[in-house]
N, C-alpha and C positions, 0 to 999 in steps of 0.2 A: 396146846390142851385140847383134848376132846371132849366134847360135852355129853356124856351119857344119860343125862337127866332129861325128863320129859320139858323141860322148861327151855324156852329159847331166850338166849341172852342177847339183847340188842342195843345198839347204840343209836343215839338220835343226832343226826347232822343237820343242824338248821333249828331254831326254837322259836320261829315267829308263830302266827296266829293258827296256822293250818297245821303246825307240829303240835300246838296244845291241842287241837281238835283231836290227832290221831291219840296223843297220849292219854287223852280221858277214856278212850276207848281201849286202849291197852290195859290200863288200870283197872278195867273191870274183870280182867282174867288173868290175875297175879298168880294162878295156879298153874298157868302155862307161858307166863311171859314175864320176864325181869328186864326192866330198863337199866342198863348198868351204866352207863355214861352218857353225859350231854355235851354236845360241841358247838359252842356258838360264841362268837366274838363280841356281841353285845351284853353288857352288863344288866342294861335294861330287860331286854327280851329274857334273859336268864333268869331273872328275880321273877317275872311275869310266869314264866315255865315252872319256877320252883313253887308258887303259889298254888299251882295245879295238884303239885303232890301233897301240898300242905291241907288241901280241900279232903282229899282222901286220907288223912291222918296218917301221911307218909313223909319221911325226909327226903328232900330232893338227892338224887345220886350225884357223884362228883361230876365235876365239869372241866373241860379242857377249851381253849380258846381258837384252837388249829386242827384240822383234820391230820395233820401230820403228828401231834402231840397225841391224838386219839390212837392213830394206828400204832405208834412207837409203845405208848404206855398201856393200851388196853386191847390189841388186836387178839391175844391169846386168851382173853376173859370175855370174848364175843362169838356168836355164831353168825350174826346178821346185822347189818345197818338199814336204818330208814332215813333216806337224804330228802331233806324238804328245804331247798335253798334256791336263791335267785337262779333262773334257768340257765345262765351262761356258765355255771359252776358245774353242771350236772355230769358232763363228759367227764372232765378229769377227777371229779371226786368219785364216781362210781367207778371208773376204771381202777383208781387207786385201792379201793375198797376190794374189788374183784381181785386184783393182784395180791392183796394181803390174805387170800384164802376166805373172805367173808361173802355171805350171799346178801342180794343187794335189794330192797324194795324202793323203788325209784318214783318220786313224785313228777307230774306232768308238768311240761312237756317233756319227753325223754331227753332230748337234746336239741339244739337249736338249728341243726341242718341235717342233711343227709349224709355229708362226710364223717361228721360226728356219730351219726347212728351207725355207718357201717364200721368205723373204728371200734365202738362199743361191742358191736356184735363178735367181732373178731376177738376182743379182750376176753368176752364170756366164754367163746369157744376154746381159746388156749387155756385159759383157767381151769374150765369145767365147773365155774360156779353157776349159781341161779341168779337170774335178773328178771324182776317182776317191774312192770311199768304201772304205776297207780293211777290209771284212767278209771274213774267210777263206772263210764258206760260199759269197756270191755269187761270189766269185773262184775258187772251187774247179772242177775238171773235173767232178766228182761233180754238185755242185748245177747247174751249167750244163746236164749232161746230163740230168739229172732234169726240169728245168725244160721244154727241149725236147721231151722225151717227153710230159710233161703238156699243153703247149701243142698238140701235134700231134694230141691227140684219139685216139692209139693206145691209152691206157689208160681211156679213156672219162671219165665226169664224176667230179669229186672229190666224195666222200660225206661223209668225216670226217678231220680231221687231228689226230693226238695227239701232243703234243711234251713233253718234259721235259729239265730241266737241273740238275745238282746238283754241289755243291763245298762245301768247307770254308772259304767265302769270308769267313763272319762273323769266323771266328779270323784268318784269314790277312790281312785288311785293317784290323783292329781298330786305331784310331788315325791309320789314313791319311786322305789327301784323299778316298779313295774311299767313306768314310763320312761325308764332309762334304757335306749336301745343295747348300749353295751353290756348290760346284765339281763335283760329281758329276752333279747332276740326278735321281739316283734311287740306289737300293740295287743289291741282286743281281740283281734283275730287269732294270736298266737297265745293268749291268756285264758280266759273263759272260753273264746272261740276253738282253742284246740282241742276241747272236749268234742265239740262239734266235727270238726275236722278228722279227728280220731274214730267216732263213732261211725261217721258216714264210711271212713275207708275199712273199719272192720266190717260193716254189714255188707258192703258193696263185695268184699272178698278177693278183689283184683286191683291191678294198678291202674291208675289214670294215664291215658294217651294223648290228651290234650286238654289245657288249662288256659282260659283267658279270666283276667281280674282288674279290677279297679278297687284301690283303695285310697281312703281320704283320712287326713289328720285331724279335721276339724280343729284346726289351731293348735293341736298340742304336738308334743315330740314324737309320738308313735301313731300308728293309724288306730282310730276308733270305729271307722265305717268301712265295710266292705262288701263288695258282692263278686260272685264267681260263676261263671258257665264253663263247664268242662265235661269231658267225655270219657267212659272207662274204656278198657281195652276191649270188651265186648260190645261195644257201641250205645251202651245205655249212657242217657244225658244226665248231667247233676248240675243242680242250682245250689248255692251257699250263700246266705244272706247274714250278715253280722252288724249289728247297730250296738255300739258302746256307749251311744249318746241318749239312750232312751230315759223316760223318766223312773224314778226310782222302781227297780224291778230286777228280776234274774230269772230268764225262762229259757225255754227252747221248744222246737217242735221239728219233728223229722218224718217225713211221709215216703214211703217207697212204694210205686206203683209197678205192680208185676202182671204178668199176661194172665195169671189165675187168682190174683187176690191183691188187696192194699193192706199194707203195714203201717200204724202209726206209732212213734216212740218219741223218745227225748233224748238228748245228748248224754244225760247222767244216767240214762236207763230208769226214769222215774215212772215211766208206765209202759203199758205194751198192750196194743188194739189190733185186731185183726178182722178184715172183711173178706171172705172167701166168694169165689165165683157161685153166683144164684143166691147170696146172702143180701139183705136190703140195708144193713148198716154194721159199723163197727162194733166189735164185742170183746170185752176184757179177756186176756190171756193170763190163765193161771201159770204162776210159775213157783219154783223153790223159793224158800227164805233167802234173803241175800246174808252171806256169811260176812260182809265186810271186807275191806283191803287187806287188813293184818290177818285174819282169819283165813284168808284164801291164801295167802303168802305162805302161812304156817303149813297148809294142807298141801301146798305145792312141794314145800320141802321135805314134807313127810312122804311123798309118792302117793298122795290119796288123791290128788287133783291134778288133771294135765295144766300147765301154765295157761291161763285165759287172757294173759297180756304179754308176751313174749317181747323183746327188743325188735323182733321183725315188724310187728305192729306200728312200733315206733319209728321204724323206718319209712314205712309207707306213708305215715302221716307227714313225716319230716319231708319226704319226695314232694308231697302235695303242697307243703307251704313254700317249700324252695320255688315251685313253678309259681304259685301265686304271685310271690314278691317279686320273681323275675317278670312276668306278665305285667303287673302292674307298673314297675319301672320302666317299661316299653309303652306306656299308655293304655294297656288293655290288648297288645298284640297277642295272638294265639304262642302259645310255647308247648312244643311237642315233646313228650317224655320218652 
């Protein structure tokens, strides 16, 4: 069934806390968005999500417990899906939705390794459907503006990149699926820290050639501490620092030192500052208003915007994390990509 109306009919796959955040944003746009079906095996999470619709004086849409049920019963009534599930499910779920003829907005991290990333890109190419990865950094006007400035050459050559992220993640996620390696694919560096890895990869605009990493589980099932020293293909040096055992907090800081300027931003694109050659301090950079993940996805579907975070970005980040994990398993030995 072809949808000829301006309303995008979307199915929500996964109804946890982050899903409810997205749903609240979507419900502000009922003239352009229709949440058609929910897919969630947990009755508790479904009830919590239903309450979000009640908050907006709406009835919750119908629900199913498996993706197979959703695609069998609702694929013809959908234009797209938003997938917000544990990381290990992303590849198979996104591939199934693409194969069913649906466009996909996929929460981060895209997949758990580079092999899955390449597979998903092949599925995207074969089906001709749209796949956008919901990394807030890559979708932010701050990171898109910084990337354009860096690519234009106006700031000269990237010399070094220094990035860090910190949160009381270990305590916050204790006992959850995020500390179950078979579901999460990694610890803090691959969860909250995935934003840092992605944004640095996006800003760098090139692949890494060498990675050395040390990870520490701090007594937990997955890593919560990590330090990385790396080199880009161009020769620029990169340091990444992830502390998931910080005091209650959640923040990030990313600095790029170039031959003609200094850029400071954050992994979510929460700010953007620039100091050019000859200036004495950083100054805020004005950027367009953020459209948000769902609005950008709709704009890309409508051909109004180039995909700001395609699966190729997810592949670059996956290759980086694969190398980090590989190096850490060898006690910090260099891994050449």
